[in-house]
LUMPABA-710114 format. One record per residue: residue in one letter; chain; x, y negated, z negated of N, C-alpha, C in turn. Coordinates in steps of 0.2 Angstrom, whole numbers. Each point is the difference from the previous one (the first is absolute). Last residue first. Layout:
<rs>
> aa, ch, n_c1, n_c2, n_c3, ca_c1, ca_c2, ca_c3, c_c1, c_c2, c_c3
> A, A, X, Y, Z, X, Y, Z, X, Y, Z
...
</rs>
This chain:
<rs>
> aa, ch, n_c1, n_c2, n_c3, ca_c1, ca_c2, ca_c3, c_c1, c_c2, c_c3
> X, A, -167, -538, -4, 3, 6, 3, -5, 5, 2
> X, A, -8, -18, -12, 2, -2, 6, 4, 6, 4
> X, A, -6, 3, -23, -6, 0, 4, 2, -2, 8
> X, A, 17, -1, -17, -2, 7, 1, -6, 0, 5
> X, A, 6, -21, -8, 5, 3, 5, -1, 7, 2
> X, A, -13, -10, -17, -2, -3, 7, 5, 3, 5
> X, A, 4, 5, -22, -5, 4, 2, -3, -2, 7
> X, A, 18, -11, -11, 2, 6, 2, -6, 4, 3
> X, A, -4, -21, -10, 3, 0, 7, 2, 6, 2
> X, A, -10, 0, -21, -5, -2, 5, 4, 0, 7
> X, A, 13, 2, -19, -3, 7, 1, -5, -1, 6
> X, A, 11, -19, -8, 5, 4, 4, -4, 7, 2
> X, A, -11, -15, -15, 0, -2, 7, 4, 4, 5
> X, A, -1, 5, -23, -6, 2, 3, 0, -3, 7
> X, A, 18, -5, -13, 0, 7, 1, -6, 2, 4
> X, A, 2, -21, -8, 4, 1, 5, 0, 7, 3
> X, A, -12, -6, -20, -3, -2, 6, 4, 1, 7
> X, A, 9, 5, -21, -5, 5, 2, -4, -2, 6
> X, A, 16, -14, -9, 4, 5, 3, -5, 6, 2
> X, A, -8, -18, -13, 2, -2, 7, 3, 5, 4
> X, A, -4, 4, -22, -6, 0, 3, 1, -2, 7
> X, A, 16, 2, -18, 0, 5, 6, -6, 0, 3
> X, A, 4, -15, -18, 6, -1, 4, 0, 5, 6
> X, A, -17, -1, -17, -1, -5, 5, 6, 0, 4
> X, A, -8, 23, -12, 3, -7, -2, 0, -4, 6
> X, A, -18, 19, -5, 6, -1, 4, 3, -7, -2
> X, A, -18, 19, -11, 2, -7, 0, 7, -1, 3
> X, A, -21, 20, 0, 7, -1, 0, 1, -8, 1
> X, A, -19, 21, -7, 1, -7, 1, 7, -1, 0
> X, A, -9, 22, -3, -6, -4, 4, 2, -7, 1
> X, A, 16, 23, -3, -2, -6, -3, -5, -3, 4
> X, A, 12, 22, 3, -7, -1, -2, -2, -7, -3
> X, A, 20, 4, 19, -2, 3, -6, -8, -1, -2
> X, A, 13, -10, 18, -2, 6, 2, -2, 4, -6
> X, A, 9, -22, -2, -7, 0, 3, -3, 7, 2
> X, A, 23, -3, -7, -5, -1, -6, -7, 0, 2
> X, A, 16, 0, 17, 0, 7, -4, -4, 0, -6
> X, A, 3, -21, 11, -4, 5, 5, 0, 7, -3
> X, A, 13, -16, -10, -7, -2, -2, -4, 5, 4
> X, A, 23, 1, 4, -2, 3, -6, -7, -1, -2
> X, A, 8, -10, 20, -1, 8, 0, -1, 3, -6
> X, A, 4, -23, 0, -6, 1, 3, -1, 8, 1
> X, A, 20, -8, -7, -5, -1, -6, -7, 2, 3
> X, A, 18, 0, 15, 0, 6, -5, -5, -1, -5
> X, A, 2, -18, 14, -2, 5, 4, 0, 7, -5
> X, A, 10, -20, -8, -7, 0, 0, -4, 5, 4
> X, A, 24, 0, 0, -3, 1, -6, -7, 0, -1
> X, A, 10, -7, 20, 0, 8, -1, -2, 2, -7
> X, A, 1, -23, 6, -5, 3, 3, 0, 7, -1
> X, A, 18, -13, -9, -7, -1, -3, -5, 4, 3
> X, A, 24, 10, 5, -3, -7, -1, -7, 0, -3
> X, A, 21, 18, -4, -6, -1, 4, -2, -8, -1
> X, A, 21, 17, -5, -1, -7, -1, -6, -3, 5
> X, A, 10, 23, -4, -1, -3, 6, -1, -7, 0
> X, A, 2, 13, -20, 6, 0, 4, 0, -3, 7
> X, A, -20, 3, -13, 5, -6, -3, 6, 0, 3
> X, A, -14, 17, 7, -3, -7, 2, 4, -5, -3
> X, A, 5, 22, -7, 2, -1, 7, -2, -7, 3
> X, A, -7, 6, -22, 7, -1, 0, 3, -1, 7
> X, A, -23, 5, -3, 2, -7, -2, 7, -1, 0
> X, A, -7, 22, 6, -2, -5, 5, 1, -7, -2
> X, A, 4, 17, -16, 5, 0, 5, -1, -5, 6
> X, A, -15, 3, -18, 6, -4, -2, 5, 0, 5
> X, A, -20, 12, 5, -1, -7, -1, 6, -4, -2
> X, A, 1, 23, 0, 0, -2, 7, -1, -8, 0
> X, A, -1, 11, -21, 7, 0, 2, 0, -3, 8
> X, A, -21, 3, -10, 4, -6, -3, 7, 0, 2
> X, A, -13, 18, 7, -2, -6, 3, 3, -6, -3
> X, A, 5, 20, -9, 3, 0, 7, -2, -6, 3
> X, A, -9, 4, -22, 7, -1, 0, 3, -1, 7
> X, A, -22, 7, -2, 1, -7, -1, 7, -2, -1
> X, A, -4, 22, 3, -2, -4, 6, 1, -7, -1
> X, A, 4, 15, -18, 5, 0, 5, -2, -4, 6
> X, A, -16, 2, -16, 6, -5, -3, 5, 0, 5
> X, A, -18, 15, 5, -2, -7, 1, 6, -5, -2
> X, A, 3, 23, -5, 1, -1, 8, -2, -8, 1
> X, A, -2, 8, -22, 7, -1, 2, 1, -1, 7
> X, A, -21, 4, -8, 2, -7, -3, 7, -1, 2
> X, A, -9, 21, 6, -3, -5, 4, 2, -7, -2
> X, A, 7, 18, -13, 3, 0, 6, -2, -5, 5
> X, A, -10, 3, -21, 7, -3, -1, 3, 0, 7
> X, A, -21, 10, -1, 0, -8, -1, 6, -3, 0
> X, A, -1, 24, 1, -2, -3, 6, 0, -8, 0
> X, A, 4, 12, -20, 6, 0, 4, -2, -3, 7
> X, A, -18, 3, -15, 5, -5, -3, 6, 0, 5
> X, A, -16, 16, 5, -2, -7, 1, 5, -5, -2
> X, A, 5, 22, -6, 1, -1, 7, -3, -7, 2
> X, A, -2, 6, -22, 7, -1, 1, 1, -1, 8
> X, A, -21, 6, -8, 1, -7, -2, 8, -2, 2
> X, A, -7, 23, 4, -3, -5, 4, 1, -7, -1
> X, A, 8, 16, -15, 4, 0, 6, -3, -4, 5
> X, A, -12, 2, -20, 7, -3, -1, 4, 0, 6
> X, A, -20, 12, 0, -1, -7, 0, 6, -4, -1
> X, A, 2, 23, -1, -1, -2, 7, -2, -7, 0
> X, A, 4, 10, -21, 6, -1, 4, -1, -2, 7
> X, A, -19, 4, -13, 3, -6, -2, 7, -1, 3
> X, A, -12, 19, 5, -4, -6, 3, 4, -6, -2
> X, A, 7, 20, -9, 2, 0, 7, -3, -6, 3
> X, A, -6, 4, -22, 7, -2, 0, 3, 0, 7
> X, A, -22, 8, -4, 1, -7, -1, 7, -3, 0
> X, A, -3, 23, 3, -3, -3, 6, 0, -8, -1
> X, A, 7, 14, -18, 5, 0, 6, -3, -3, 6
> X, A, -14, 3, -18, 5, -5, -2, 5, 0, 5
> X, A, -17, 15, 3, -3, -7, 1, 6, -5, -2
> X, A, 4, 23, -3, 0, -2, 7, -3, -7, 1
> X, A, 2, 8, -22, 6, -1, 3, 0, -2, 7
> X, A, -20, 6, -10, 2, -6, -3, 7, -2, 3
> X, A, -9, 21, 6, -4, -5, 3, 3, -7, -2
> X, A, 8, 19, -11, 3, 0, 6, -4, -6, 4
> X, A, -7, 4, -21, 6, -3, -1, 3, -1, 7
> X, A, -20, 12, -2, -1, -7, -1, 7, -4, 0
> X, A, 0, 23, 2, -2, -3, 6, -1, -7, -1
> X, A, 7, 12, -19, 5, 0, 5, -2, -3, 7
> X, A, -16, 4, -17, 4, -6, -2, 6, -1, 5
> X, A, -15, 18, 3, -3, -6, 1, 4, -6, -2
> X, A, 8, 21, -5, 0, -1, 7, -3, -6, 2
> X, A, -1, 6, -22, 7, -2, 2, 0, -1, 7
> X, A, -20, 8, -8, 1, -6, -3, 7, -3, 3
> X, A, -5, 22, 5, -4, -4, 4, 1, -8, -2
> X, A, 9, 17, -14, 4, 0, 7, -4, -5, 4
> X, A, -9, 4, -20, 6, -4, -1, 3, 0, 6
> X, A, -18, 14, 0, -2, -7, -1, 6, -5, -1
> X, A, 4, 23, 1, -3, -2, 6, -2, -7, 0
> X, A, 6, 10, -20, 6, -1, 4, -2, -2, 7
> X, A, -17, 5, -14, 3, -6, -3, 6, -1, 4
> X, A, -12, 19, 5, -3, -6, 2, 3, -6, -2
> X, A, 9, 20, -7, 1, 0, 7, -4, -7, 3
> X, A, -2, 7, -23, 6, -3, 1, 2, -1, 8
> X, A, -20, 10, -6, 0, -7, -3, 6, -3, 2
> X, A, -1, 23, 4, -4, -4, 5, 0, -7, -2
> X, A, 9, 15, -15, 5, -1, 6, -4, -4, 5
> X, A, -12, 5, -19, 5, -5, -2, 5, -1, 6
> X, A, -17, 16, 2, -3, -6, 0, 5, -6, -1
> X, A, 7, 23, -2, -2, -2, 7, -2, -7, 1
> X, A, 4, 9, -22, 6, -2, 4, -1, -2, 7
> X, A, -19, 8, -12, 3, -7, -3, 6, -2, 3
> X, A, -8, 21, 5, -5, -5, 3, 3, -7, -2
> X, A, 11, 19, -9, 2, -1, 7, -5, -5, 3
> X, A, -5, 5, -22, 7, -4, 0, 2, -1, 8
> X, A, -19, 14, -5, -2, -7, -1, 7, -5, 0
> X, A, 2, 23, 3, -4, -2, 5, -1, -8, -1
> X, A, 10, 12, -17, 5, -1, 5, -4, -3, 6
> X, A, -13, 6, -18, 4, -6, -1, 5, -1, 5
> X, A, -13, 19, 2, -4, -6, 1, 4, -6, -2
> X, A, 11, 21, -4, -1, -2, 7, -4, -6, 1
> X, A, 15, 1, -22, -6, 4, 3, -1, -2, 7
> X, A, 24, -5, -8, -6, -1, -3, -5, 4, 3
> X, A, 27, 1, -2, -5, 2, 4, -7, -1, -3
> X, A, 28, -5, 0, -6, -2, -4, -6, 1, 4
> X, A, 28, 9, 0, -6, -2, 3, -6, -1, -5
> X, A, 23, 0, -7, 1, 2, 7, -6, -2, 4
> X, A, 12, -9, -23, -6, 2, 2, 0, 1, 8
> X, A, 22, 1, -17, -4, -3, 5, -7, 3, 2
> X, A, 23, -3, -19, -6, 4, 1, -4, -4, 6
> X, A, 27, 2, -12, -5, -3, 4, -6, 4, 1
> X, A, 19, 6, -14, 2, -6, 3, -5, -4, 3
> X, A, 2, 18, -21, -4, -1, 6, 2, -7, 3
> X, A, 13, 19, -16, -1, -7, 1, -4, -1, 7
> X, A, 6, 21, -20, -2, -2, 7, -1, -8, 0
> X, A, 3, 16, -19, 6, -1, 3, -1, -2, 8
> X, A, -16, 3, -18, 1, 6, 4, 6, -1, 4
> X, A, -8, -18, -14, 2, 6, -4, 1, 6, 3
> X, A, -7, -19, 13, 7, -1, -3, 2, 6, -5
> X, A, -22, -4, 12, 4, 5, 2, 7, -1, -3
> X, A, -17, -16, -4, -3, 7, -3, 5, 5, 2
> X, A, 5, -22, 7, 0, 0, -7, -2, 7, -3
> X, A, -2, -4, 23, 7, -1, -2, 1, 1, -7
> X, A, -22, -2, 9, 3, 7, 1, 8, 0, -2
> X, A, -12, -21, -1, -3, 5, -5, 3, 7, 1
> X, A, 7, -17, 15, 2, -2, -7, -2, 5, -5
> X, A, -8, 2, 23, 8, 1, -1, 2, -1, -7
> X, A, -22, -6, 6, 1, 8, -1, 7, 1, -1
> X, A, -5, -22, 4, -3, 2, -7, 1, 8, 0
> X, A, 6, -11, 20, 5, -2, -5, -3, 3, -7
> X, A, -13, 4, 19, 6, 3, 1, 5, -1, -6
> X, A, -20, -13, 2, -2, 7, -2, 7, 4, 0
> X, A, 1, -21, 9, -1, -1, -8, -1, 7, -2
> X, A, 2, -2, 23, 6, -1, -3, -1, 0, -8
> X, A, -19, 2, 13, 4, 6, 1, 7, -1, -4
> X, A, -23, -13, 3, 5, -1, -5, 5, 7, 0
> X, A, -20, -5, 14, 4, -6, 1, 6, 0, -5
> X, A, -18, 17, 0, 2, 0, 7, 6, -6, 1
> X, A, -11, 2, -21, 4, 6, 1, 3, 0, 7
> X, A, -15, -17, -6, 6, -1, -4, 5, 6, 2
> X, A, -22, 1, 8, 3, -5, 3, 7, -1, -3
> X, A, -15, 14, -11, 2, 3, 6, 5, -5, 4
> X, A, 0, -2, -26, -5, 1, 4, 3, 2, 7
> X, A, 11, 5, -24, 0, -4, 5, -6, 1, 5
> X, A, 8, 13, -20, -1, -7, -2, -1, -5, 5
> X, A, 3, 23, 4, -6, -1, -4, -1, -7, -3
> X, A, 20, 8, 11, -5, -2, 5, -7, -1, -4
> X, A, 19, 6, -13, 1, -6, 3, -6, -2, 5
> X, A, 0, 21, -11, -1, -5, -5, 1, -7, 3
> X, A, 3, 19, 14, -7, -1, -2, -1, -5, -5
> X, A, 22, 6, 6, -3, -4, 5, -7, -1, -1
> X, A, 13, 12, -15, 2, -7, -1, -4, -3, 6
> X, A, -2, 23, -1, -3, -3, -5, 1, -8, -1
> X, A, 11, 13, 17, -8, 0, 1, -3, -4, -5
> X, A, 23, 4, -3, -1, -5, 6, -8, -1, 1
> X, A, 8, 17, -15, 0, -6, -3, -1, -6, 5
> X, A, 0, 22, 8, -6, -1, -4, 1, -7, -4
> X, A, 18, 7, 14, -6, -1, 4, -6, -2, -4
> X, A, 20, 5, -11, 1, -6, 3, -7, -2, 4
> X, A, 3, 22, -9, -1, -5, -5, 0, -7, 3
> X, A, 5, 17, 14, -7, 1, -2, -1, -5, -5
> X, A, 22, 2, 5, -4, -3, 6, -7, 0, -1
> X, A, 15, 11, -16, 0, -8, 0, -4, -3, 5
> X, A, 1, 24, -13, -2, -2, 7, -1, -8, 0
> X, A, 4, 4, -23, -1, 6, 4, -3, -2, 7
> X, A, 16, -15, -18, -7, 2, 2, 0, 6, 5
> X, A, 20, -7, -13, -5, -5, -2, -7, 2, 2
> X, A, 22, 11, 5, -4, 3, -6, -5, -5, -2
> X, A, 13, -4, 20, -1, 8, 0, -4, 2, -6
> X, A, 5, -23, 4, -4, 2, 5, -1, 8, 0
> X, A, 15, -10, -16, -7, -2, -1, -5, 2, 6
> X, A, 23, 4, 3, -2, 4, -6, -7, -2, -1
> X, A, 11, -12, 17, -2, 7, 2, -3, 4, -6
> X, A, -1, -27, 6, 3, 5, -5, -2, 7, 1
> X, A, -6, -17, 16, 6, -3, -3, 3, 4, -6
> X, A, -16, 2, 24, 2, 3, -7, 6, -3, -2
> X, A, -19, -11, 17, 6, 2, -1, 2, 3, -7
> X, A, -22, -9, 19, 3, 1, -6, 7, 3, 0
> X, A, -24, -11, 14, 8, 1, 1, 3, 0, -7
> X, A, -26, 5, 11, 4, -2, -5, 7, 1, 1
> X, A, -26, -4, 12, 7, 3, 1, 4, -3, -5
> X, A, -28, 4, 4, 6, -4, -2, 6, 4, 2
> X, A, -29, -3, 6, 6, 5, -1, 6, -5, -1
> X, A, -29, -2, -3, 7, -3, 1, 5, 5, -1
> X, A, -28, -4, 4, 5, 5, 0, 7, -4, 1
> X, A, -26, -8, -11, 5, 0, 6, 5, 5, -1
> X, A, -25, -11, -10, 5, 5, 0, 4, 0, 6
> X, A, -14, -19, -15, 1, 2, 7, 6, 6, 0
> X, A, -10, -16, -18, -3, 7, 1, 1, 2, 7
> X, A, 9, -20, -11, -7, -1, 3, -3, 7, 2
> X, A, 22, -1, -9, -4, -3, -5, -7, -1, 2
> X, A, 13, 20, 12, 2, -7, -1, -5, -3, -6
> X, A, 10, 26, 5, -7, -4, 0, 2, -7, -2
> X, A, 13, 23, 12, 0, -5, -5, -6, -4, 1
> X, A, 13, 24, 9, -6, -3, 0, 0, -5, -6
> X, A, 22, 9, 14, -4, 1, -6, -6, -4, 0
> X, A, 19, 12, 19, -5, -5, -2, -3, 2, -7
> X, A, 24, 11, 3, -6, 0, 4, -5, -6, -2
> X, A, 27, -2, -2, -5, 3, -3, -7, 0, 4
> X, A, 28, -1, 4, -7, -3, 3, -5, 4, -3
> X, A, 27, -6, -6, -5, 5, -1, -7, -3, 2
> X, A, 29, -3, 0, -6, -3, 2, -5, 6, 0
> X, A, 26, -6, -12, -5, 5, 3, -6, -4, 2
> X, A, 28, -4, -6, -7, -3, 0, -4, 5, 4
> X, A, 21, 11, -11, -2, -5, 5, -7, -2, -1
> X, A, 12, 16, -13, -1, -6, -3, -1, -6, 6
> X, A, -4, 29, -6, 2, -6, 5, -1, -7, -3
> X, A, 4, 26, -12, -4, -7, 1, 3, -4, 5
> X, A, -1, 27, -10, 4, -4, 5, -5, -7, 1
> X, A, 1, 19, -22, -4, -4, 6, 5, -4, 4
> X, A, 7, 17, -17, -7, 0, -1, -4, -4, 6
> X, A, 24, 14, -2, -3, -6, 3, -7, 0, -1
> X, A, 17, 13, -17, -4, 1, 6, -2, -7, 3
> X, A, 18, 15, -20, -3, -6, 3, -4, 2, 6
> X, A, 9, 18, -11, -1, -5, -6, -4, -6, 3
> X, A, 8, 19, 13, -5, 2, -4, -1, -4, -6
> X, A, 21, -8, 13, -4, 6, 2, -4, 2, -6
> X, A, 8, -25, 4, 2, 6, -4, -4, 6, 1
> X, A, 5, -21, 18, -4, 3, -5, 3, 6, -4
> X, A, 10, -23, 14, 0, 7, -1, -5, 2, -6
> X, A, 5, -21, 21, -1, 2, -7, 0, 8, -1
> X, A, 5, -24, 18, 1, 7, -1, -1, 2, -8
> X, A, -13, -22, 13, 7, 3, -1, 0, 7, -1
> X, A, -19, -20, -6, 3, 2, 6, 7, 2, -1
> X, A, -14, 1, -22, 0, -4, 6, 3, 2, 6
> X, A, -13, 12, -22, 6, 0, 4, -1, -5, 6
> X, A, -9, 4, -27, -3, -2, 7, 7, -1, 5
> X, A, -5, 16, -25, 3, -6, 4, -3, -1, 7
> X, A, -10, 15, -18, 7, -1, -2, 3, -7, 3
> X, A, -25, 13, -8, 4, -4, 4, 7, -1, -2
> X, A, -12, 23, -4, 0, -7, -3, 4, -4, 5
> X, A, -2, 24, 2, -6, -3, 1, -1, -7, -3
> X, A, 21, 12, 1, -4, 4, -4, -7, -3, 0
> X, A, 12, -16, 11, 4, 5, -3, -4, 3, -5
> X, A, -3, -17, 24, -2, 3, -7, 4, 5, -2
> X, A, -1, -22, 19, 3, 6, -3, -2, 2, -7
> X, A, -6, -16, 24, -1, 0, -7, 2, 7, -3
> X, A, 8, -16, 22, -2, 7, -2, -1, 0, -8
> X, A, -2, -19, 22, 2, 1, -7, -2, 7, -2
> X, A, 5, -17, 24, -4, 6, -4, 3, 0, -7
> X, A, 8, -14, 19, -7, -2, -1, -4, 6, -3
> X, A, 22, 9, 11, -2, -7, -2, -7, -1, 0
> X, A, 9, 24, -7, 0, -4, 6, -1, -7, -2
> X, A, 11, 21, -14, -6, -5, 0, 1, -5, 6
> X, A, 10, 26, -6, 2, -7, 3, -7, -4, 0
> X, A, 10, 23, -14, -5, -4, 3, 2, -7, 2
> X, A, 7, 27, -9, 3, -6, 3, -6, -4, 3
> X, A, -3, 22, -8, 0, -5, -5, 3, -6, 2
> X, A, 0, 19, 14, -7, -3, -1, -1, -5, -5
> X, A, 21, 10, 4, -2, -4, 6, -7, -3, -1
> X, A, 8, 16, -16, 3, -6, -1, -2, -5, 6
> X, A, -9, 21, 1, -2, -3, -6, 3, -7, -1
> X, A, 8, 15, 16, -6, -3, 2, -3, -4, -5
> X, A, 20, 11, -5, 1, -6, 5, -7, -2, 2
> X, A, 0, 19, -14, 2, -6, -4, 1, -6, 5
> X, A, -6, 20, 10, -5, -3, -4, 2, -6, -4
> X, A, 17, 12, 11, -5, -3, 5, -6, -4, -3
> X, A, 15, 13, -13, 3, -6, 2, -4, -4, 4
> X, A, -7, 22, -6, -1, -5, -5, 3, -7, 1
> X, A, 2, 18, 16, -7, -3, 0, 0, -5, -6
> X, A, 20, 10, 2, -1, -4, 6, -7, -3, 0
> X, A, 6, 17, -15, 3, -6, -2, -1, -6, 5
> X, A, -8, 22, 4, -4, -3, -5, 3, -7, -2
> X, A, 12, 13, 16, -6, -2, 2, -4, -4, -5
> X, A, 21, 12, -3, 0, -7, 0, -6, -3, 3
> X, A, 4, 24, -3, 0, -3, -6, 0, -8, 0
> X, A, 3, 14, 19, -7, 0, -2, -1, -3, -6
> X, A, 21, 4, 8, -3, -6, 4, -7, 0, -2
</rs>
């Protein structure tokens, strides 16, 4: 039994070595494999096997996009203003072999290259242009870094200027300028508001006067219509009265004709008609000769009737 122990130990060691040589490459990683110290192959995601004592994993490379925030760099603008600018670089490894063997300490190389490129670009711009041209600066740095790091198996996707910090005295001057600009805009907005308010008030007064004039116009029209209707009704009433009188007169004439009156009755009726005419506004009345005698007879009869009344 004791003779099997060394065999078991050897078998266990062999199993451990075999298990250690089995490699599983996870997603979004690449293993760089060397054989006798020389590059052999780049393993992608999946199951792989190393030859013991011959092959080894030289580097495990992540191919996910990475973000690196570099510390602020001192740069000088074209008009000799020193400012601090820190950058954020987004990059991705596209070739694990070149990333492993192309450059020593890739992140340090990217940081130094970023600082150098930033100084060159800012040195061509004045302070105002630097503060207002972030997008332009970002684009230029991205293009330059992407071309420079291509031989290292790195692709720079984007570079962003995180902070631009001018000297304190310039910051104070900028804050004062911004405050003055805000006050100026506030006054402009206030003046525009007052102007619009005055316009609205004027328009309101105008509309009020228009409505008042329209109301007065409608009232005048209604009053005129009322007067018109009143006159129409009065005229209709007068016409109706005249019509009634005419009908009564016609009816009396009809009855008189039916009664077959004699000449004296007709003359008496004529006298009554002239009496009604005399009650009007006429200042002169001409009495026909044929009823003048009848008028004298009527006057005589009136006198006799008056005497009889006095006797009683």
